[in-house]
C-alpha positions in Angstrom: -22.4 46.7 -105.1 -24.9 47.1 -107.9 -23.8 46.6 -111.5 -24.5 49.3 -114.0 -25.6 48.7 -117.6 -23.9 50.3 -120.6 -26.5 53.0 -121.2 -27.4 53.7 -117.5 -26.2 57.0 -115.9 -23.8 57.0 -112.9 -24.6 58.9 -109.7 -21.3 60.6 -108.8 -22.4 61.5 -105.2 -23.0 57.9 -104.2 -19.8 56.8 -105.8 -17.8 59.5 -103.9 -19.4 58.4 -100.7 -18.5 54.8 -101.3 -14.9 55.6 -102.3 -14.3 57.9 -99.3 -11.8 56.5 -96.9 -12.8 55.6 -93.4 -11.6 58.0 -90.7 -10.6 56.9 -87.2 -12.4 58.7 -84.4 -10.1 59.8 -81.5 -11.7 60.4 -78.1 -11.0 63.8 -76.5 -9.6 62.3 -73.2 -7.1 60.0 -74.9 -3.5 60.1 -73.5 -0.7 61.1 -75.8 2.2 58.7 -75.1 5.6 58.7 -76.6 7.1 55.7 -78.4 9.2 54.8 -75.4 6.1 54.8 -73.2 4.2 52.7 -75.7 7.0 50.2 -76.0 7.3 49.8 -72.2 6.1 46.4 -70.9 4.0 46.5 -67.8 4.0 43.0 -66.1 0.8 41.8 -64.4 1.1 39.0 -61.8 -1.8 36.7 -61.1 -1.8 34.9 -57.8 -4.2 32.7 -55.9 -4.1 34.8 -52.9 -7.5 36.4 -52.0 -6.7 39.8 -50.6 -10.3 40.4 -49.6 -10.2 37.8 -46.9 -9.9 39.1 -43.3 -6.5 38.4 -41.7 -7.1 39.7 -38.2 -9.8 37.4 -36.9 -9.5 36.4 -33.3 -11.4 34.1 -31.0 -11.6 34.2 -27.3 -10.1 31.1 -25.7 -11.6 30.4 -22.3 -8.7 28.1 -21.4 -6.0 30.7 -22.0 -8.2 33.6 -21.0 -7.2 35.7 -24.0 -8.1 36.3 -27.6 -6.2 34.1 -30.0 -5.7 34.8 -33.7 -7.6 32.5 -36.2 -5.6 31.3 -39.2 -7.0 32.6 -42.5 -9.3 30.1 -44.3 -8.0 28.5 -47.4 -10.1 29.1 -50.5 -8.1 27.2 -53.0 -8.0 23.5 -53.9 -4.8 22.2 -55.6 -5.8 19.9 -58.4 -2.5 19.8 -60.3 0.9 21.2 -59.1 4.2 21.0 -61.0 7.4 23.1 -61.2 7.5 25.3 -64.3 10.5 26.1 -66.5 10.5 29.9 -66.0 9.2 32.3 -63.5 9.4 36.1 -63.2 12.2 37.4 -61.1 10.1 39.9 -59.3 7.8 37.3 -57.8 8.2 36.1 -54.2 8.6 32.5 -55.5 11.5 33.5 -57.7 13.2 35.3 -54.9 12.8 32.3 -52.6 14.1 30.0 -55.3 17.1 32.2 -56.0 18.0 32.3 -52.3 17.4 28.6 -51.8 19.0 27.1 -55.0 21.7 29.8 -55.4 20.7 30.6 -59.0 23.3 32.7 -60.8 22.7 35.8 -62.8 22.5 34.0 -66.1 19.4 32.1 -65.0 17.8 35.4 -63.9 18.6 37.2 -67.1 16.9 34.4 -69.0 13.6 35.6 -67.5 14.1 39.2 -68.6 12.1 40.6 -71.5 13.7 40.6 -74.9 14.0 44.4 -75.2 15.9 44.8 -72.0 18.3 42.0 -73.1 18.8 43.8 -76.4 19.6 47.1 -74.7 22.1 45.5 -72.5 23.8 43.9 -75.5 24.0 47.3 -77.3 25.6 48.9 -74.2 28.2 46.2 -74.0 29.1 46.8 -77.7 29.8 50.5 -77.2 33.5 51.5 -77.0 35.0 52.7 -73.8 35.9 56.2 -75.3 33.0 57.6 -77.0 33.5 59.9 -80.1 33.2 63.6 -79.2 31.4 65.9 -81.6 30.1 69.3 -80.6 30.7 70.7 -77.1 27.3 70.0 -75.8 27.6 66.4 -76.9 30.9 66.1 -75.2 29.7 67.5 -72.0 26.7 65.2 -72.1 28.9 62.2 -72.6 31.1 63.2 -69.7 28.1 63.6 -67.4 26.8 60.2 -68.4 30.2 58.7 -67.8 30.3 60.3 -64.4 26.8 58.9 -63.6 27.8 55.5 -64.7 30.9 55.7 -62.5 28.9 56.7 -59.5 26.4 53.9 -60.2 29.2 51.4 -60.4 30.6 52.6 -57.1 27.3 52.3 -55.4 26.9 48.7 -56.8 30.3 47.9 -55.6 29.5 49.2 -52.1 26.2 47.1 -52.0 27.8 43.9 -53.2 28.8 41.6 -50.4 32.4 40.5 -50.1 33.3 37.5 -52.2 33.0 34.2 -50.4 33.7 30.7 -51.3 31.2 29.5 -54.0 28.8 27.0 -52.5 28.1 23.9 -54.6 25.3 24.6 -56.9 22.3 22.3 -56.7 21.7 20.4 -59.9 18.4 21.4 -61.6 16.2 18.9 -63.2 16.1 18.5 -66.9 13.4 20.8 -68.2 12.9 18.9 -71.4 12.6 15.4 -69.9 10.1 15.9 -67.1 6.8 14.1 -66.7 4.3 14.2 -63.8 1.1 12.1 -63.6 -1.9 13.3 -61.7 -5.4 12.0 -61.4 -8.5 14.1 -60.9 -10.9 12.3 -58.5 -14.3 13.1 -57.2 -14.3 14.2 -53.6 -17.2 12.6 -51.9 -19.3 15.1 -50.0 -19.3 14.7 -46.3 -22.6 13.6 -44.8 -23.6 14.0 -41.2 -25.7 11.3 -39.6 -27.6 12.0 -36.5 -29.6 9.6 -34.3 -32.2 10.7 -31.8 -32.7 8.5 -28.9 -34.5 8.6 -25.6 -32.3 9.9 -22.8 -31.3 7.3 -20.3 -33.1 7.4 -17.0 -31.3 9.3 -14.2 -31.6 9.1 -10.4 -29.8 10.9 -7.7 -28.1 8.8 -5.1 -26.0 9.9 -2.1 -24.2 7.9 0.6 -21.2 8.3 2.8 -18.5 5.7 2.2 -16.5 5.0 5.3 -13.6 2.6 5.9 -15.6 -0.2 7.6 -18.2 -0.1 4.7 -15.4 -0.8 2.2 -14.1 -3.6 4.5 -17.5 -5.3 4.7 -18.0 -5.3 0.9 -14.6 -7.0 0.4 -15.4 -9.6 3.0 -18.7 -10.4 1.3 -17.1 -10.8 -2.1 -14.4 -13.1 -0.8 -17.1 -15.3 0.9 -19.0 -15.5 -2.4 -15.9 -16.7 -4.3 -15.2 -19.4 -1.7 -18.8 -20.7 -2.0 -18.4 -21.0 -5.8 -15.2 -22.9 -5.5 -16.9 -25.4 -3.1 -19.8 -25.9 -5.5 -17.3 -26.8 -8.3 -15.6 -29.4 -6.1 -19.0 -30.9 -5.1 -20.0 -31.5 -8.7 -20.3 -35.2 -9.7 -18.1 -36.7 -12.4 -21.2 -37.9 -14.3 -22.3 -34.3 -14.8 -18.8 -33.4 -16.1 -19.1 -36.2 -18.6 -22.5 -35.0 -19.7 -21.0 -31.5 -20.2 -18.2 -33.0 -22.2 -20.6 -35.0 -24.4 -22.7 -31.9 -25.0 -19.6 -30.0 -26.0 -18.6 -32.8 -28.4 -22.1 -32.9 -29.9 -21.9 -29.2 -30.5 -18.5 -29.5 -32.1 -19.8 -32.4 -34.3 -22.8 -30.3 -35.4 -20.6 -27.4 -36.3 -18.3 -29.8 -38.2 -21.3 -31.2 -40.1 -22.5 -27.8 -41.1 -19.0 -26.8 -42.3 -18.8 -30.1 -44.2 -22.1 -29.4 -45.9 -21.0 -26.0 -47.1 -17.6 -27.4 -48.1 -19.3 -30.3 -50.0 -21.6 -27.9 -51.8 -18.7 -25.7 -53.0 -16.8 -28.9 -54.1 -19.9 -30.0 -56.1 -20.1 -26.7 -57.9 -16.4 -26.8 -58.8 -16.8 -30.4 -60.0 -19.7 -29.5 -62.2 -17.7 -26.6 -63.7 -14.7 -28.9 -64.4 -17.0 -31.6 -66.0 -18.7 -29.0 -68.2 -15.3 -27.9 -69.5 -14.2 -31.5 -70.1 -17.4 -32.5 -71.9 -17.9 -29.1 -73.6 -18.4 -30.7 -77.1 -21.1 -33.1 -75.9 -22.8 -30.3 -74.0 -23.0 -28.2 -77.2 -24.4 -31.2 -79.1 -26.9 -31.9 -76.3 -28.3 -28.4 -76.5 -27.8 -27.0 -80.0 -26.7 -29.6 -82.6 -29.2 -31.1 -84.9 -28.6 -33.9 -87.4 -28.7 -32.3 -90.9 -29.1 -35.6 -92.6 -32.7 -35.8 -91.4 -33.6 -33.3 -94.2 -32.8 -36.0 -96.8 -34.6 -38.8 -94.9 -38.4 -38.5 -94.8 -39.4 -41.4 -92.6 -36.2 -42.2 -90.7 -34.3 -40.8 -87.7 -31.2 -41.4 -85.6 -30.1 -41.4 -82.0 -27.0 -39.4 -81.0 -25.1 -40.9 -78.0 -24.2 -38.2 -75.4 -23.0 -39.2 -71.9 -22.6 -42.5 -70.1 -23.3 -42.6 -66.4 -21.8 -45.2 -64.2 -20.6 -45.8 -60.6 -17.7 -47.9 -59.6 -19.6 -49.9 -56.9 -22.5 -50.7 -59.3 -20.6 -51.8 -62.4 -21.5 -55.5 -62.0 -25.2 -54.7 -61.2 -28.1 -54.4 -63.5 -30.1 -51.2 -64.1 -33.6 -52.3 -62.8 -35.5 -48.9 -63.0 -35.1 -45.3 -64.3 -37.1 -42.3 -63.0 -36.8 -38.6 -63.8 -37.2 -36.0 -61.1 -40.5 -34.1 -61.3 -39.0 -30.7 -60.5 -35.4 -30.8 -61.8 -35.5 -32.1 -65.4 -31.8 -32.8 -65.5 -31.9 -35.1 -62.4 -32.8 -38.8 -62.6 -32.7 -41.8 -60.3 -31.2 -45.2 -61.3 -31.9 -48.4 -59.4 -29.2 -51.1 -59.3 -30.0 -54.8 -58.6 -30.3 -57.9 -60.7 -32.9 -59.5 -62.9 -31.1 -62.9 -62.8 -32.6 -64.8 -59.9 -29.8 -67.4 -59.9 -27.2 -64.7 -59.3 -28.5 -62.4 -56.6 -26.2 -59.7 -55.1 -26.0 -59.3 -51.4 -26.7 -55.5 -51.7 -28.1 -52.9 -54.1 -28.0 -49.2 -54.6 -29.9 -46.2 -55.9 -27.9 -43.3 -57.5 -29.2 -39.9 -58.5 -27.3 -38.6 -61.5 -27.5 -35.2 -63.1 -26.5 -34.1 -66.6 -24.4 -31.3 -65.1 -22.0 -33.9 -63.6 -21.7 -37.0 -65.7 -18.7 -38.4 -63.7 -20.2 -38.9 -60.3 -23.7 -39.3 -58.8 -25.0 -36.5 -56.6 -26.8 -38.8 -54.2 -25.9 -42.4 -53.3 -28.2 -44.8 -51.4 -26.9 -48.2 -50.4 -29.5 -50.9 -49.8 -29.2 -54.2 -48.0 -30.9 -56.0 -50.9 -31.2 -55.3 -54.6 -33.1 -52.2 -55.5 -35.7 -53.3 -58.0 -37.8 -50.1 -58.5 -38.2 -46.5 -57.3 -40.4 -43.5 -57.7 -40.0 -39.8 -57.0 -43.0 -38.0 -55.5 -44.5 -35.5 -58.0 -45.5 -32.9 -55.4 -42.5 -33.4 -53.0 -39.5 -34.0 -55.3 -37.2 -34.7 -52.3 -39.1 -37.9 -51.3 -38.1 -41.1 -53.1 -39.7 -44.6 -52.4 -37.6 -47.7 -53.2 -38.8 -51.3 -53.5 -36.2 -54.1 -52.6 -35.7 -57.6 -53.7 -36.4 -59.0 -50.3 -40.0 -57.5 -50.2 -39.2 -54.4 -48.1 -39.9 -50.8 -49.0 -38.0 -47.8 -47.8 -38.5 -44.0 -48.1 -35.6 -41.5 -48.2 -35.8 -37.7 -47.7 -33.0 -36.1 -49.8 -33.3 -32.9 -47.8 -32.2 -34.7 -44.6 -29.5 -36.6 -46.4 -28.7 -40.2 -47.3 -26.1 -40.9 -44.6 -28.6 -40.8 -41.8 -30.6 -43.7 -43.3 -34.2 -43.9 -44.5 -37.0 -41.9 -42.8 -39.4 -44.9 -43.3 -38.7 -48.6 -43.6 -41.0 -51.6 -43.5 -40.6 -54.1 -40.6 -41.6 -57.6 -39.7 -42.8 -60.6 -41.7 -46.4 -59.3 -42.0 -45.3 -55.8 -42.6 -43.8 -56.3 -46.0 -44.1 -58.3 -49.2 -43.3 -62.0 -49.3 -41.4 -61.7 -52.5 -39.6 -59.2 -54.8 -41.2 -55.7 -55.2 -41.4 -55.1 -58.9 -42.9 -51.6 -59.1 -43.8 -48.8 -56.8 -45.9 -45.7 -57.5 -46.8 -42.6 -55.4 -50.5 -41.9 -55.0 -52.4 -38.7 -54.5 -52.6 -37.3 -50.9 -55.4 -38.7 -48.8 -58.2 -36.6 -47.4 -56.3 -36.0 -44.2 -53.3 -34.9 -46.1 -51.3 -38.1 -45.5 -48.8 -39.2 -48.1 -49.1 -42.7 -49.5 -47.8 -44.9 -52.2 -48.6 -48.3 -53.8 -46.5 -51.3 -54.5 -46.9 -54.6 -56.4 -45.0 -57.8 -55.8 -44.5 -61.3 -57.1 -46.5 -62.6 -54.2 -49.6 -61.4 -56.0 -50.6 -58.5 -53.7 -50.9 -54.8 -54.2 -50.2 -52.8 -51.0 -51.0 -49.2 -50.0 -48.4 -47.7 -47.7 -49.3 -44.6 -45.7 -46.6 -42.4 -44.2 -47.6 -42.0 -40.5 -45.7 -40.0 -38.0 -43.4 -42.8 -36.9 -44.1 -45.8 -39.0 -45.5 -47.1 -42.3 -49.2 -48.2 -42.2 -49.9 -51.1 -44.7 -53.2 -51.9 -46.3 -53.9 -54.7 -48.9 -55.6 -53.2 -51.9 -56.1 -56.4 -53.9 -54.8 -59.9 -54.1 -54.3 -61.1 -57.7 -56.0 -64.4 -58.5 -56.0 -66.1 -61.9 -59.4 -66.6 -63.5 -58.8 -70.3 -64.0 -60.3 -73.4 -62.6 -59.4 -74.4 -59.0 -56.6 -76.9 -58.5 -56.7 -79.7 -56.0 -54.1 -79.5 -53.3 -52.1 -82.4 -51.8 -54.7 -82.8 -49.1 -57.6 -82.8 -51.6 -58.6 -79.2 -50.9 -59.4 -76.9 -53.8 -56.8 -74.1 -54.3 -57.2 -70.9 -56.3 -54.1 -69.9 -58.2 -52.5 -66.5 -57.5 -51.0 -64.3 -60.1 -47.5 -62.9 -59.7 -47.5 -59.1 -60.3 -44.6 -57.7 -62.4 -45.6 -54.1 -63.2 -48.2 -51.5 -62.4 -49.4 -48.2 -63.8 -52.1 -45.8 -62.6 -54.6 -44.0 -64.8 -53.4 -40.4 -65.4 -56.8 -38.8 -64.7 -58.6 -41.3 -62.4 -56.3 -42.2 -59.4 -58.6 -45.1 -58.4 -58.0 -47.0 -61.6 -54.8 -48.9 -62.2 -53.4 -51.7 -64.4 -51.4 -54.7 -63.1 -49.3 -56.9 -65.3 -48.5 -60.5 -64.3 -45.9 -63.2 -65.0 -48.6 -65.3 -66.7 -49.1 -62.6 -69.4 -52.4 -61.2 -68.1 -53.2 -57.5 -67.6 -55.8 -56.8 -64.9 -57.7 -53.5 -64.7 -58.3 -52.9 -61.1 -59.8 -50.3 -58.8 -58.8 -49.2 -55.3 -62.5 -49.2 -54.3 -63.1 -52.9 -55.3 -60.7 -55.6 -53.9 -62.7 -58.7 -54.9 -62.9 -58.5 -58.6 -61.3 -57.0 -61.7 -62.9 -54.3 -64.0 -61.3 -55.9 -67.1 -58.9 -58.7 -67.9 -56.7 -58.5 -71.0 -55.1 -61.8 -72.3 -52.2 -59.8 -73.5 -49.0 -61.9 -73.8 -47.7 -65.4 -73.6 -44.7 -64.5 -71.3 -44.4 -62.1 -68.3 -45.5 -58.5 -68.9 -42.4 -56.4 -68.2 -43.8 -52.8 -68.4 -46.9 -50.7 -69.3 -47.4 -47.1 -70.0 -50.4 -44.8 -70.6 -50.5 -42.4 -73.6 -49.8 -38.8 -72.4 -52.6 -37.3 -74.6 -55.3 -40.0 -74.6 -55.8 -41.8 -71.3 -57.8 -44.6 -73.0 -54.7 -45.8 -74.9 -51.8 -47.7 -73.3 -48.9 -49.9 -74.4 -47.4 -53.1 -73.0 -44.3 -55.1 -73.6 -43.3 -58.6 -72.7 -40.7 -61.3 -73.0 -42.5 -62.8 -76.0 -40.7 -60.1 -78.2 -43.9 -58.1 -78.8 -45.1 -54.6 -78.1 -48.9 -54.1 -78.2 -51.1 -51.0 -78.2 -54.4 -51.3 -76.3 -57.6 -49.3 -76.0 -59.5 -49.2 -72.7 -62.2 -51.8 -72.4 -61.3 -53.4 -75.8 -60.1 -57.0 -75.4 -58.0 -57.1 -78.5 -54.9 -55.0 -79.3 -55.0 -52.2 -81.9 -51.4 -52.7 -83.0 -48.8 -55.5 -82.5 -45.1 -55.1 -83.2 -42.6 -57.9 -83.1 -39.1 -56.7 -82.2 -37.2 -60.0 -82.5 -36.1 -60.3 -78.9 -37.3 -59.8 -75.3 -38.6 -56.3 -74.8 -37.5 -54.8 -71.5 -39.4 -51.5 -71.4 -41.8 -49.3 -73.5 -42.6 -45.6 -73.0 -44.9 -43.1 -74.7 -43.2 -39.8 -75.7 -44.3 -36.7 -73.8 -44.3 -34.4 -76.9 -46.3 -36.6 -79.4 -49.3 -38.8 -79.1 -48.1 -41.3 -81.8 -44.5 -41.7 -80.8 -43.2 -44.4 -78.4 -39.9 -46.1 -77.8 -38.8 -49.6 -76.6 -35.6 -51.4 -75.7 -34.7 -55.1 -76.2 -32.2 -57.5 -74.8 -30.2 -57.4 -78.0 -29.0 -53.9 -77.2 -31.3 -52.1 -79.6 -33.6 -49.0 -79.2 -36.7 -48.8 -81.3 -38.6 -45.6 -81.9 -42.0 -45.8 -83.5 -44.2 -43.0 -84.9 -47.6 -44.4 -85.9 -48.5 -41.3 -87.8 -45.5 -41.9 -90.1 -45.4 -45.6 -90.4 -47.9 -48.1 -88.7 -45.9 -51.2 -89.6 -42.2 -50.7 -88.6 -40.0 -48.4 -86.5 -38.7 -45.2 -87.9 -35.5 -45.7 -85.9 -33.7 -48.9 -85.0 -30.3 -48.4 -83.5 -27.9 -50.7 -81.6 -26.6 -48.9 -78.5 -24.5 -51.7 -76.9 -23.1 -55.0 -78.0 -25.7 -57.7 -78.1 -23.3 -60.4 -77.0 -22.1 -58.6 -73.8 -24.8 -56.2 -72.8 -28.6 -56.1 -72.7 -30.8 -53.1 -72.4 -33.3 -53.3 -69.6 -35.0 -49.9 -69.0 -36.0 -46.7 -70.8 -37.2 -43.2 -69.8 -38.1 -40.0 -71.7 -37.2 -36.6 -70.5 -40.3 -34.4 -70.0 -38.7 -31.1 -71.3 -35.7 -31.8 -73.5 -35.5 -34.1 -76.6 -33.4 -37.0 -75.2 -33.9 -40.4 -73.6 -31.9 -42.5 -71.1 -31.5 -46.3 -71.4 -30.0 -48.7 -68.9 -28.2 -52.0 -69.4 -27.3 -55.0 -67.3 -23.7 -53.8 -66.6 -24.7 -50.8 -64.5 -24.3 -48.2 -67.3 -26.9 -45.5 -68.2 -26.6 -44.0 -71.7 -28.1 -40.7 -72.8 -29.4 -40.5 -76.4 -30.6 -37.4 -78.2 -33.5 -37.7 -80.6 -33.0 -36.4 -84.2 -35.5 -33.9 -85.6 -37.4 -36.6 -87.5 -38.1 -38.5 -84.3 -39.8 -35.5 -82.6 -42.0 -33.9 -85.2 -44.9 -32.1 -83.7 -48.3 -31.5 -85.2 -48.6 -28.3 -87.2 -51.7 -26.1 -87.1 -53.4 -25.2 -90.3 -53.4 -21.7 -91.6 -57.2 -21.4 -91.3 -57.5 -23.2 -88.0 -56.6 -20.3 -85.9 -55.3 -20.7 -82.3 -55.7 -24.3 -81.2 -54.4 -26.1 -78.1 -51.4 -28.3 -78.9 -52.7 -31.1 -76.7 -56.0 -31.0 -78.6 -54.1 -31.3 -81.9 -52.2 -34.3 -80.7 -55.3 -36.0 -79.4 -57.1 -35.4 -82.7 -54.1 -36.8 -84.6 -54.2 -40.0 -82.6 -58.0 -40.3 -83.0 -57.7 -40.0 -86.8 -55.1 -42.8 -86.7 -57.2 -45.1 -84.5 -60.4 -44.6 -86.5 -58.7 -46.4 -89.4 -57.9 -49.4 -87.1 -61.3 -49.6 -85.4 -63.1 -49.9 -88.8 -61.3 -53.1 -89.6 -63.0 -56.5 -89.0 -62.3 -58.3 -85.8 -60.4 -61.1 -87.6 -58.0 -58.9 -89.3 -56.8 -56.8 -86.3 -54.7 -59.5 -84.8 -53.1 -60.2 -88.2 -51.3 -56.9 -88.2 -48.2 -58.4 -86.6 -45.2 -57.1 -88.5 -41.7 -58.6 -87.9 -39.0 -56.0 -87.6 -36.2 -58.3 -86.7 -32.9 -56.7 -87.9 -30.2 -58.8 -89.6 -27.1 -59.6 -87.6 
């Protein structure tokens, strides 16, 4: 609507058109109904019956020889069905329910429309004698009364004679009714057909007579008799063989079942142990010592698990070796380092961090197990050196109960004294597997795994570079050296170092058996262990019973660093993550961790792990992937220790350096450190001995 201003004229025609009322248009063919017809209710019933379906279908049945009617197909699917509270009285369902349940008239009248109920009530309220007015009205009332009387008579005639009232069936409560239903997906039917080649057919015809049947029965009876005679003629030895073969088959089946059962038990045992040691497992993976942030040049070792075995509690841990494939699996050798108290037997146990309570593999040896090594290419092969000079090889895939797959035999086929260290070598040109061993008899042997035996070859015999000694018969004797440890060059498999009881370190080659490439006058007491640096193969470390750890450079006769630890050093190892970090253990029960990049004079971590009066630490090993170490003592216990963040700091790349190989960074860090030492005069290098003996 448009607003008009005060001075604007008003158009009366448009205003009248707008104000004109709307008129309803009535079609010409519209029906004229009365009020009664308009008020009448016309019920419409909806049913699920499809009236368009044919109901007179027939099919010819050949068996009956006549046409049979076909039942009408169902075109409805019932998803939800429940009984309602009211139905119309004119439906078939209502009639069936009335006849079945005996519903009275009251229940039927409840379903009537409201208007019919109101009319019935008004009729009942009228008096029996209606008021008479004019004559016509009186006559009309009389006629209606007569009609009603006739209707009542007819109803009385239709009603059946009264009978005894049947007990009414109790209806369910309509207001406390609940029905549950679920709508599920109907999977469609799928037909699967297979097409095959029809079987071959052949026509055969014969006449079967009585004597033919008789002959066939006689032949079958004779065959059965011959089989019985053969069973009687069998020898008892054959029966025994059959019984043995059956027993062997049963034993094999039992072994397979036991293997599966054992594997399931091991899995359950690991789950139980992980739940028991859940706090330690969380520390092992995720916890870091926050106190390292306030200590610049110091670190700590967090004890985690202790691994032990009941049968090896009184033995000494003589060697530790991690598996090359499974980083959580490691081998522990049990023997003794005290030659006055030798045990009659030894053992090698393979523990896993997933099960600290019990070893996964147990190998019992006839003599003390002094060393072991796991093959880097075949992680299921483990070579073990024994105190009596023998070497054995186990295949963990086959199992430990069946014994070793290879073992040395005879007096000339083994070492004369204790085997101190054993190392796997690279495969030979023919693909044969071999390993090396060093013993106190002064010989280094090469063992080749042949098809049925171990082939032995002497690589070198250790002779001391001293003057000859006259024997009791006046002959000149050349003194032999007693080998105590051995380590191979990480890049050149022909070069290896051998430590001796006399304190010498000999650089040898597998190609030369008559002379040494280099002789290091390293220590004053036996050399216990040596190890090459993981990032620079020209640098190696050695430890000895003279309390010292020395860092050496290849082809340099004097050490670069000397560290005095205050007691006999059992083992030393370079860290796999840093070129300047190494660790050592002593007989006083302490673990020392050095980082030459942080401090060149003392250890950044000195921690007592066991009591120095009762236990002594003997061996040490770094894990190649995770930041923890394992140490063994002389009471058969292996302890796991986690390194704090300050003990495993890696070299950071500069912002302008770009992408640099981490190994190259570590190598450069070590070279910068060694360049400072190489520039010193020769007389001052040996004077860098620093005593780090801790107070009691």
